[in-house]
N, CA and C of each residue as an Amber inpcrd file, in Angstrom:
protein
   306
 -42.2110000   0.8920000   0.8330000 -41.0100000   1.5900000   0.4100000
 -41.3850000   3.0560000   0.1500000 -40.5650000   3.9440000   0.6690000
 -40.7970000   5.3770000   0.4670000 -40.5560000   5.7540000  -0.9760000
 -41.3070000   6.7430000  -1.4490000 -41.1620000   7.2250000  -2.8350000
 -39.7280000   7.6740000  -3.0960000 -39.1200000   8.3490000  -2.1140000
 -37.7490000   8.8280000  -2.2520000 -36.7830000   7.6560000  -2.4920000
 -36.9930000   6.5540000  -1.7880000 -36.1440000   5.3780000  -1.9450000
 -36.3430000   4.7790000  -3.3320000 -37.5820000   4.6950000  -3.7850000
 -37.8690000   4.1320000  -5.1090000 -37.2510000   5.0060000  -6.1970000
 -37.3310000   6.3070000  -6.0480000 -36.7200000   7.2460000  -6.9980000
 -35.2090000   7.0250000  -7.0510000 -34.6030000   6.8190000  -5.9010000
 -33.1700000   6.5490000  -5.7930000 -32.8270000   5.2880000  -6.5740000
 -33.5890000   4.2170000  -6.3540000 -33.3520000   2.9450000  -7.0520000
 -33.5010000   3.0990000  -8.5720000 -34.5590000   3.7690000  -8.9790000
 -34.8120000   3.9490000 -10.4240000 -33.7470000   4.8110000 -11.0850000
 -33.2360000   5.8130000 -10.3780000 -32.1890000   6.6670000 -10.9460000
 -30.9250000   5.8480000 -11.2000000 -30.5590000   5.0000000 -10.2580000
 -29.3640000   4.1550000 -10.4310000 -29.5960000   3.1410000 -11.5330000
 -30.7630000   2.5340000 -11.5810000 -31.0760000   1.5860000 -12.6440000
 -30.9900000   2.2620000 -13.9930000 -31.5160000   3.4660000 -14.1100000
 -31.4640000   4.1890000 -15.3810000 -30.0180000   4.4610000 -15.8120000
 -29.1800000   4.8570000 -14.8990000 -27.7620000   5.1090000 -15.2190000
 -27.1080000   3.8110000 -15.6640000 -27.3560000   2.7280000 -14.9570000
 -26.7470000   1.4620000 -15.3380000 -27.1660000   1.0410000 -16.7430000
 -28.4530000   1.1880000 -17.0480000 -28.9460000   0.7210000 -18.3400000
 -28.6490000   1.6870000 -19.4760000 -28.6770000   2.9780000 -19.2360000
 -28.4980000   3.9180000 -20.3340000 -27.0870000   4.4090000 -20.5230000
 -26.2580000   4.3500000 -19.4720000 -24.9000000   4.9030000 -19.5830000
 -23.7970000   3.8540000 -19.4180000 -24.0560000   2.8280000 -18.6210000
 -22.9940000   1.8600000 -18.3480000 -23.1730000   0.6470000 -19.2540000
 -24.1150000  -0.2220000 -19.0490000 -24.5170000  -1.3300000 -19.9010000
 -23.4060000  -2.0780000 -20.6480000 -22.4220000  -2.6220000 -19.9270000
 -21.3110000  -3.3220000 -20.6180000 -21.7350000  -4.6060000 -21.3190000
 -22.8680000  -5.1840000 -20.9230000 -23.3600000  -6.4130000 -21.5700000
 -24.3330000  -6.1150000 -22.7290000 -24.5980000  -4.8390000 -22.9540000
 -25.4720000  -4.4270000 -24.0580000 -26.8530000  -5.0700000 -23.9950000
 -27.4720000  -4.9940000 -22.8170000 -28.7930000  -5.5930000 -22.6180000
 -29.9370000  -4.5890000 -22.6960000 -29.6030000  -3.3090000 -22.8230000
 -30.6480000  -2.2790000 -22.9180000 -31.5760000  -2.6130000 -24.0830000
 -32.8600000  -2.6640000 -23.8010000 -33.8390000  -2.9370000 -24.8230000
 -34.0780000  -4.4110000 -25.1470000 -33.3120000  -5.3090000 -24.5050000
 -33.4840000  -6.7450000 -24.7370000 -34.5700000  -7.2500000 -23.7910000
 -35.6630000  -7.7760000 -24.3170000 -36.7540000  -8.2660000 -23.4630000
 -36.2590000  -9.2670000 -22.4030000 -36.7280000  -9.0680000 -21.1730000
 -36.3980000  -9.9760000 -20.0780000 -35.0260000  -9.7820000 -19.4800000
 -34.2650000  -8.7970000 -19.9100000 -32.9160000  -8.6170000 -19.3870000
 -32.7560000  -7.3300000 -18.5640000 -33.8550000  -6.6670000 -18.2430000
 -33.7540000  -5.4040000 -17.5360000 -33.2160000  -5.5450000 -16.1270000
 -33.2220000  -6.7620000 -15.5790000 -32.7000000  -7.0060000 -14.2360000
 -31.2690000  -7.5110000 -14.2160000 -30.6240000  -7.4920000 -15.3650000
 -29.2700000  -7.9900000 -15.5240000 -28.2840000  -7.4430000 -14.4790000
 -28.4250000  -6.1610000 -14.1700000 -27.4640000  -5.5220000 -13.2800000
 -27.9900000  -5.3400000 -11.8480000 -29.1140000  -5.9280000 -11.5070000
 -29.7040000  -5.7280000 -10.1760000 -28.7200000  -5.9600000  -9.0200000
 -27.9420000  -7.0500000  -9.0340000 -27.0110000  -7.2510000  -7.9000000
 -25.9790000  -6.1120000  -7.7910000 -25.5280000  -5.6040000  -8.9300000
 -24.5470000  -4.5250000  -8.9010000 -25.1820000  -3.2120000  -8.4730000
 -26.4420000  -3.0060000  -8.8800000 -27.1650000  -1.7990000  -8.4770000
 -27.3550000  -1.7680000  -6.9600000 -27.6580000  -2.9120000  -6.3830000
 -27.8470000  -2.9940000  -4.9320000 -26.5820000  -2.5950000  -4.1900000
 -25.4540000  -3.1450000  -4.6170000 -24.1760000  -2.7980000  -3.9840000
 -23.8550000  -1.3320000  -4.2050000 -24.1440000  -0.8290000  -5.3910000
 -23.8920000   0.5890000  -5.6930000 -24.7030000   1.4750000  -4.7660000
 -25.9430000   1.1210000  -4.5180000 -26.7860000   1.9240000  -3.6000000
 -26.1580000   1.9540000  -2.2140000 -25.6850000   0.8180000  -1.7510000
 -25.0480000   0.7680000  -0.4230000 -23.7510000   1.5890000  -0.4060000
 -22.9880000   1.5170000  -1.4880000 -21.7620000   2.3220000  -1.5710000
 -22.0740000   3.8210000  -1.4960000 -23.1210000   4.2400000  -2.2060000
 -23.5100000   5.6460000  -2.1970000 -23.9850000   6.0620000  -0.8020000
 -24.7420000   5.2040000  -0.1680000 -25.2050000   5.5130000   1.1990000
 -24.0360000   5.6410000   2.1660000 -22.9970000   4.8500000   1.9330000
 -21.8280000   4.8580000   2.8270000 -20.8730000   6.0150000   2.5140000
 -21.1700000   6.7870000   1.4550000 -20.3450000   7.9330000   1.1420000
 -19.1350000   7.6230000   0.2620000 -19.1990000   6.5790000  -0.5310000
 -18.0900000   6.2480000  -1.4260000 -17.7650000   7.4100000  -2.3480000
 -16.5070000   7.5080000  -2.7410000 -16.0860000   8.5750000  -3.6270000
 -15.9430000   8.0810000  -5.0560000 -15.5720000   8.9750000  -5.9470000
 -15.4790000   8.6160000  -7.3720000 -14.4600000   7.5190000  -7.6460000
 -13.2330000   7.5940000  -7.0970000 -12.2960000   6.4970000  -7.3390000
 -12.8070000   5.1290000  -6.8750000 -13.5130000   5.0980000  -5.7380000
 -14.1010000   3.8370000  -5.2720000 -15.1110000   3.3030000  -6.2950000
 -15.9710000   4.1900000  -6.7730000 -17.0060000   3.7750000  -7.7160000
 -16.4020000   3.3360000  -9.0470000 -15.3940000   4.0490000  -9.5190000
 -14.7060000   3.6630000 -10.7600000 -14.0780000   2.2930000 -10.6090000
 -13.4350000   2.0570000  -9.4890000 -12.8030000   0.7530000  -9.2490000
 -13.8500000  -0.3710000  -9.2120000 -14.9460000  -0.1160000  -8.5390000
 -16.0100000  -1.1130000  -8.4540000 -16.5590000  -1.4640000  -9.8350000
 -16.9340000  -0.4620000 -10.6040000 -17.5020000  -0.7060000 -11.9380000
 -16.4690000  -1.3840000 -12.8730000 -15.2250000  -0.9580000 -12.7660000
 -14.1670000  -1.5560000 -13.5980000 -13.9400000  -3.0060000 -13.2600000
 -13.9620000  -3.3230000 -11.9700000 -13.7860000  -4.7170000 -11.5360000
 -14.9520000  -5.5850000 -11.9920000 -16.1450000  -5.0680000 -11.9590000
 -17.3000000  -5.8130000 -12.4670000 -17.0730000  -6.2020000 -13.9080000
 -16.6950000  -5.2100000 -14.7160000 -16.5140000  -5.4500000 -16.1410000
 -15.3630000  -6.4240000 -16.4220000 -14.2110000  -6.1440000 -15.8350000
 -13.0310000  -6.9280000 -16.1610000 -12.9930000  -8.2970000 -15.4820000
 -13.4150000  -8.3620000 -14.2240000 -13.3140000  -9.6190000 -13.4820000
 -14.5920000 -10.4480000 -13.5050000 -15.6750000  -9.8530000 -13.0320000
 -16.9340000 -10.6300000 -12.9340000 -17.5490000 -10.9670000 -14.2780000
 -17.4960000 -10.0120000 -15.2150000 -18.0710000 -10.2390000 -16.5320000
 -17.0610000 -10.8320000 -17.4910000 -15.7960000 -10.8260000 -17.0850000
 -14.7290000 -11.4060000 -17.9290000 -14.4850000 -10.6530000 -19.2090000
 -14.7070000  -9.3510000 -19.1860000 -14.5010000  -8.5540000 -20.3990000
 -13.0540000  -8.1010000 -20.5880000 -12.2030000  -8.4540000 -19.6560000
 -10.7810000  -8.0940000 -19.7730000 -10.5250000  -6.6520000 -19.3820000
  -9.2860000  -6.2260000 -19.5110000  -8.8940000  -4.8670000 -19.1480000
  -9.6930000  -3.8290000 -19.9510000 -10.0050000  -2.7330000 -19.3070000
 -10.7470000  -1.6630000 -19.9720000  -9.7870000  -0.8220000 -20.7920000
 -10.1990000  -0.5310000 -22.0250000  -9.4280000   0.3650000 -22.8720000
  -9.6250000   1.8090000 -22.4360000  -8.9230000   2.7110000 -23.0780000
  -8.9590000   4.1110000 -22.7140000 -10.3810000   4.6820000 -22.7910000
 -11.0780000   4.4200000 -23.8860000 -12.4260000   4.9740000 -24.0680000
 -13.3900000   4.4280000 -23.0390000 -13.2520000   3.1380000 -22.7330000
 -14.1680000   2.5250000 -21.7560000 -13.8750000   3.0590000 -20.3540000
 -12.5930000   3.2380000 -20.0200000 -12.2680000   3.8090000 -18.7050000
 -12.8690000   5.2060000 -18.5670000 -12.7840000   5.9680000 -19.6430000
 -13.3650000   7.3210000 -19.6400000 -14.8760000   7.2570000 -19.3980000
 -15.5430000   6.3240000 -20.0400000 -17.0020000   6.1550000 -19.8650000
 -17.3180000   5.7400000 -18.4450000 -16.5390000   4.8300000 -17.8740000
 -16.7610000   4.3830000 -16.5060000 -16.5980000   5.5490000 -15.5160000
 -15.6240000   6.4150000 -15.7500000 -15.4310000   7.5820000 -14.9030000
 -16.6780000   8.5110000 -14.9760000 -17.2070000   8.6610000 -16.1720000
 -18.3840000   9.4880000 -16.3470000 -19.5800000   8.8760000 -15.6310000
 -19.7490000   7.5730000 -15.7390000 -20.8520000   6.8840000 -15.0610000
 -20.7120000   7.0490000 -13.5400000 -19.4920000   6.8850000 -13.0320000
 -19.2580000   7.0410000 -11.5920000 -19.6290000   8.4440000 -11.1440000
 -19.2590000   9.4250000 -11.9060000 -19.6160000  10.8180000 -11.5740000
 -21.1330000  11.0020000 -11.5170000 -21.8310000  10.4430000 -12.5100000
 -23.2720000  10.5660000 -12.5560000 -23.9420000   9.8170000 -11.4090000
 -23.4000000   8.6700000 -11.0420000 -23.9340000   7.9310000  -9.9000000
 -23.7870000   8.7470000  -8.6140000 -22.6470000   9.4070000  -8.4630000
 -22.4230000  10.2030000  -7.2640000 -23.3150000  11.4450000  -7.1850000
 -23.8840000  11.8190000  -8.3330000 -24.8100000  12.9750000  -8.3410000
 -26.2640000  12.5750000  -8.0290000 -26.5220000  11.2740000  -7.8870000
 -27.8610000  10.8210000  -7.5340000 -28.0830000  11.1500000  -6.0650000
 -29.2330000  11.7050000  -5.7710000 -29.5470000  12.0910000  -4.3890000
 -29.8290000  10.8360000  -3.5640000 -29.0210000  10.6200000  -2.5330000
 -29.2560000   9.5280000  -1.6070000 -30.3900000   9.9200000  -0.6820000
 -31.3700000   9.0170000  -0.5080000 -32.4770000   9.3430000   0.4130000
 -31.9330000   9.7830000   1.7730000 -32.3810000  10.9380000   2.2260000
 -31.8090000  11.5410000   3.4310000 -31.9170000  10.7070000   4.6770000
 -32.9940000   9.9770000   4.8580000 -33.1140000   9.1760000   6.0940000
 -32.1910000   7.9760000   6.1210000 -31.5670000   7.6550000   4.9930000
 -30.6690000   6.4950000   4.9280000 -29.2180000   6.8950000   4.7980000
 -28.9110000   8.1650000   4.5970000 -27.5560000   8.6120000   4.3420000
 -26.6970000   8.3790000   5.5630000 -25.5780000   7.6870000   5.3910000
 -24.6550000   7.4430000   6.4780000 -23.7270000   8.6280000   6.6980000
 -23.3310000   9.2690000   5.6180000 -22.3830000  10.3910000   5.6750000
 -22.8990000  11.4820000   4.7380000 -22.4320000  12.7020000   4.9420000
 -22.8460000  13.7760000   3.9860000 -22.3810000  13.4400000   2.5660000
 -23.1190000  13.9030000   1.5810000 -22.7380000  13.6710000   0.1710000
 -21.4430000  14.4150000  -0.1150000 -20.7350000  13.8770000  -1.1170000
 -19.4810000  14.5310000  -1.5320000 -19.6840000  15.1560000  -2.8800000
């Protein structure tokens, strides 16, 4: 695996654990891989050039539907929008980028 790819993966993992973390697993031993399946899909979405509304919808659906946390309140929606913005600022490894960054 190229260092650039690993840096990409770690940046997304860090955002998921430090900024998103709807299950509150940050710092819980043995739970650092809790969001791995979602991180993988997020990486593919970023490579494909997804925009902020797409990312917000994806994260919101994970929380409300997959995790069963119900509808997001105003404060949580605001946080999800911030997380989506930060995810879109992660540099996609150039050799894997499908479309130019937005």
